[in-house]
N, CA, C and O atoms as CSV, one atom per row, in Angstrom:
chain,resi,resn,atom,element,x,y,z
A,1,UNK,N,N,15.227,-2.616,27.181
A,1,UNK,CA,C,16.404,-3.447,27.076
A,1,UNK,C,C,17.373,-2.777,26.102
A,1,UNK,O,O,16.942,-2.178,25.117
A,2,UNK,N,N,18.681,-2.873,26.371
A,2,UNK,CA,C,19.679,-2.231,25.527
A,2,UNK,C,C,20.624,-3.261,24.923
A,2,UNK,O,O,20.879,-4.317,25.501
A,3,UNK,N,N,21.136,-2.922,23.744
A,3,UNK,CA,C,22.140,-3.751,23.071
A,3,UNK,C,C,23.442,-3.643,23.855
A,3,UNK,O,O,23.814,-2.555,24.294
A,4,UNK,N,N,24.127,-4.752,24.032
A,4,UNK,CA,C,25.358,-4.746,24.810
A,4,UNK,C,C,26.573,-4.334,23.988
A,4,UNK,O,O,27.660,-4.174,24.544
A,5,UNK,N,N,26.416,-4.159,22.674
A,5,UNK,CA,C,27.529,-3.709,21.838
A,5,UNK,C,C,27.444,-2.200,21.615
A,5,UNK,O,O,28.390,-1.473,21.920
A,6,UNK,N,N,26.313,-1.726,21.083
A,6,UNK,CA,C,26.190,-0.312,20.728
A,6,UNK,C,C,25.427,0.515,21.757
A,6,UNK,O,O,25.383,1.739,21.639
A,7,UNK,N,N,24.829,-0.112,22.754
A,7,UNK,CA,C,24.103,0.535,23.854
A,7,UNK,C,C,22.815,1.241,23.421
A,7,UNK,O,O,22.279,2.058,24.170
A,8,UNK,N,N,22.312,0.934,22.219
A,8,UNK,CA,C,21.030,1.487,21.783
A,8,UNK,C,C,19.890,0.666,22.367
A,8,UNK,O,O,20.062,-0.500,22.721
A,9,UNK,N,N,18.728,1.293,22.462
A,9,UNK,CA,C,17.561,0.589,22.976
A,9,UNK,C,C,17.059,-0.390,21.911
A,9,UNK,O,O,16.962,-0.044,20.734
A,10,UNK,N,N,16.740,-1.617,22.340
A,10,UNK,CA,C,16.231,-2.644,21.433
A,10,UNK,C,C,14.710,-2.579,21.469
A,10,UNK,O,O,14.100,-2.551,22.538
A,11,UNK,N,N,14.105,-2.555,20.276
A,11,UNK,CA,C,12.654,-2.520,20.193
A,11,UNK,C,C,12.030,-3.849,20.585
A,11,UNK,O,O,12.684,-4.892,20.581
A,12,UNK,N,N,10.745,-3.784,20.924
A,12,UNK,CA,C,10.012,-4.989,21.306
A,12,UNK,C,C,8.713,-5.057,20.517
A,12,UNK,O,O,8.177,-4.031,20.097
A,13,UNK,N,N,8.210,-6.272,20.319
A,13,UNK,CA,C,6.909,-6.450,19.695
A,13,UNK,C,C,5.831,-6.243,20.752
A,13,UNK,O,O,6.148,-6.035,21.923
A,14,UNK,N,N,4.582,-6.297,20.363
A,14,UNK,CA,C,3.511,-6.097,21.326
A,14,UNK,C,C,3.410,-7.238,22.331
A,14,UNK,O,O,2.745,-7.088,23.356
A,15,UNK,N,N,4.049,-8.367,22.068
A,15,UNK,CA,C,4.081,-9.487,23.006
A,15,UNK,C,C,5.359,-9.483,23.854
A,15,UNK,O,O,5.677,-10.476,24.508
A,16,UNK,N,N,6.088,-8.359,23.838
A,16,UNK,CA,C,7.308,-8.150,24.629
A,16,UNK,C,C,8.471,-9.050,24.224
A,16,UNK,O,O,9.323,-9.376,25.050
A,17,UNK,N,N,8.507,-9.455,22.941
A,17,UNK,CA,C,9.665,-10.174,22.413
A,17,UNK,C,C,10.603,-9.144,21.801
A,17,UNK,O,O,10.147,-8.185,21.180
A,18,UNK,N,N,11.918,-9.333,21.971
A,18,UNK,CA,C,12.873,-8.351,21.467
A,18,UNK,C,C,13.069,-8.497,19.966
A,18,UNK,O,O,12.942,-9.589,19.413
A,19,UNK,N,N,13.385,-7.361,19.304
A,19,UNK,CA,C,13.685,-7.358,17.881
A,19,UNK,C,C,15.199,-7.459,17.718
A,19,UNK,O,O,15.857,-6.507,17.299
A,20,UNK,N,N,15.722,-8.590,18.043
A,20,UNK,CA,C,17.149,-8.852,18.005
A,20,UNK,C,C,17.380,-10.302,18.363
A,20,UNK,O,O,16.576,-11.171,18.026
A,21,UNK,N,N,18.482,-10.559,19.047
A,21,UNK,CA,C,18.786,-11.930,19.421
A,21,UNK,C,C,19.455,-11.964,20.792
A,21,UNK,O,O,19.921,-10.945,21.300
A,22,UNK,N,N,19.490,-13.139,21.367
A,22,UNK,CA,C,20.164,-13.376,22.641
A,22,UNK,C,C,21.248,-14.411,22.382
A,22,UNK,O,O,20.982,-15.468,21.809
A,23,UNK,N,N,22.478,-14.105,22.809
A,23,UNK,CA,C,23.610,-15.000,22.581
A,23,UNK,C,C,24.226,-15.356,23.926
A,23,UNK,O,O,24.397,-14.493,24.787
A,24,UNK,N,N,24.558,-16.637,24.101
A,24,UNK,CA,C,25.231,-17.093,25.325
A,24,UNK,C,C,26.736,-17.145,25.082
A,24,UNK,O,O,27.190,-17.529,24.004
A,25,UNK,N,N,27.505,-16.753,26.104
A,25,UNK,CA,C,28.951,-16.897,26.012
A,25,UNK,C,C,29.384,-18.235,26.606
A,25,UNK,O,O,28.544,-19.086,26.899
A,26,UNK,N,N,30.688,-18.424,26.782
A,26,UNK,CA,C,31.212,-19.703,27.259
A,26,UNK,C,C,30.740,-20.021,28.678
A,26,UNK,O,O,30.552,-21.188,29.023
A,27,UNK,N,N,30.550,-18.996,29.491
A,27,UNK,CA,C,30.141,-19.187,30.879
A,27,UNK,C,C,28.640,-19.380,31.034
A,27,UNK,O,O,28.167,-19.675,32.132
A,28,UNK,N,N,27.884,-19.218,29.952
A,28,UNK,CA,C,26.445,-19.393,30.004
A,28,UNK,C,C,25.676,-18.106,30.231
A,28,UNK,O,O,24.452,-18.138,30.354
A,29,UNK,N,N,26.371,-16.957,30.290
A,29,UNK,CA,C,25.701,-15.676,30.487
A,29,UNK,C,C,25.052,-15.234,29.173
A,29,UNK,O,O,25.649,-15.360,28.104
A,30,UNK,N,N,23.826,-14.719,29.264
A,30,UNK,CA,C,23.093,-14.286,28.081
A,30,UNK,C,C,23.364,-12.816,27.788
A,30,UNK,O,O,23.404,-11.988,28.698
A,31,UNK,N,N,23.550,-12.499,26.507
A,31,UNK,CA,C,23.791,-11.137,26.044
A,31,UNK,C,C,22.753,-10.801,24.981
A,31,UNK,O,O,22.500,-11.606,24.085
A,32,UNK,N,N,22.148,-9.614,25.075
A,32,UNK,CA,C,21.166,-9.186,24.082
A,32,UNK,C,C,21.857,-8.337,23.020
A,32,UNK,O,O,22.652,-7.450,23.332
A,33,UNK,N,N,21.540,-8.623,21.773
A,33,UNK,CA,C,22.150,-7.949,20.639
A,33,UNK,C,C,21.045,-7.403,19.750
A,33,UNK,O,O,20.068,-8.101,19.480
A,34,UNK,N,N,21.188,-6.146,19.285
A,34,UNK,CA,C,20.165,-5.545,18.426
A,34,UNK,C,C,20.298,-6.064,16.991
A,34,UNK,O,O,21.279,-6.716,16.633
A,35,UNK,N,N,19.288,-5.758,16.189
A,35,UNK,CA,C,19.229,-6.224,14.811
A,35,UNK,C,C,20.365,-5.641,13.968
A,35,UNK,O,O,20.930,-6.337,13.125
A,36,UNK,N,N,20.706,-4.357,14.193
A,36,UNK,CA,C,21.761,-3.712,13.405
A,36,UNK,C,C,23.136,-4.331,13.669
A,36,UNK,O,O,23.902,-4.575,12.738
A,37,UNK,N,N,23.442,-4.582,14.949
A,37,UNK,CA,C,24.726,-5.210,15.286
A,37,UNK,C,C,24.776,-6.649,14.793
A,37,UNK,O,O,25.841,-7.151,14.432
A,38,UNK,N,N,23.635,-7.303,14.781
A,38,UNK,CA,C,23.566,-8.668,14.282
A,38,UNK,C,C,23.873,-8.702,12.785
A,38,UNK,O,O,24.479,-9.657,12.298
A,39,UNK,N,N,23.456,-7.663,12.051
A,39,UNK,CA,C,23.763,-7.588,10.625
A,39,UNK,C,C,25.234,-7.275,10.385
A,39,UNK,O,O,25.825,-7.790,9.436
A,40,UNK,N,N,25.840,-6.429,11.239
A,40,UNK,CA,C,27.246,-6.057,11.087
A,40,UNK,C,C,28.178,-7.230,11.355
A,40,UNK,O,O,29.108,-7.485,10.589
A,41,UNK,N,N,27.923,-7.938,12.444
A,41,UNK,CA,C,28.785,-9.044,12.867
A,41,UNK,C,C,28.040,-10.346,12.607
A,41,UNK,O,O,27.106,-10.691,13.330
A,42,UNK,N,N,28.455,-11.057,11.583
A,42,UNK,CA,C,27.708,-12.217,11.084
A,42,UNK,C,C,27.778,-13.445,11.986
A,42,UNK,O,O,26.776,-14.141,12.151
A,43,UNK,N,N,28.936,-13.724,12.571
A,43,UNK,CA,C,29.080,-14.966,13.332
A,43,UNK,C,C,29.038,-14.715,14.844
A,43,UNK,O,O,29.232,-13.591,15.307
A,44,UNK,N,N,28.785,-15.763,15.582
A,44,UNK,CA,C,28.731,-15.682,17.037
A,44,UNK,C,C,30.089,-15.290,17.603
A,44,UNK,O,O,30.153,-14.548,18.584
A,45,UNK,N,N,31.162,-15.766,17.013
A,45,UNK,CA,C,32.503,-15.455,17.491
A,45,UNK,C,C,32.819,-13.974,17.346
A,45,UNK,O,O,33.426,-13.383,18.239
A,46,UNK,N,N,32.409,-13.356,16.213
A,46,UNK,CA,C,32.634,-11.929,16.003
A,46,UNK,C,C,31.868,-11.106,17.028
A,46,UNK,O,O,32.384,-10.113,17.542
A,47,UNK,N,N,30.655,-11.510,17.324
A,47,UNK,CA,C,29.816,-10.786,18.294
A,47,UNK,C,C,30.443,-10.880,19.690
A,47,UNK,O,O,30.514,-9.880,20.404
A,48,UNK,N,N,30.890,-12.060,20.075
A,48,UNK,CA,C,31.478,-12.240,21.405
A,48,UNK,C,C,32.791,-11.476,21.556
A,48,UNK,O,O,33.132,-11.069,22.667
A,49,UNK,N,N,33.540,-11.270,20.461
A,49,UNK,CA,C,34.766,-10.469,20.525
A,49,UNK,C,C,34.450,-9.006,20.818
A,49,UNK,O,O,35.207,-8.337,21.522
A,50,UNK,N,N,33.338,-8.506,20.283
A,50,UNK,CA,C,32.957,-7.103,20.468
A,50,UNK,C,C,32.397,-6.818,21.854
A,50,UNK,O,O,32.330,-5.659,22.263
A,51,UNK,N,N,31.997,-7.848,22.576
A,51,UNK,CA,C,31.452,-7.635,23.921
A,51,UNK,C,C,32.540,-7.310,24.842
A,51,UNK,O,O,32.299,-7.093,26.030
C-alpha cells in the first residue's frame, strides 16, 4: 500500500494493519496516509488539501 501524498510504501504489522491512518473525504472515499505525512500535516483539513 502507498501513501497518497508522498507515494512512499506504507509499512504493515504482522497482522497486516498499516502503520499510518485512513482518512475519508467529503464523498466518502478512503485515503491512506503514512506516519511521516501524518506528522507533517496535523489536521484532517490540511491532509485533504494536499491530496
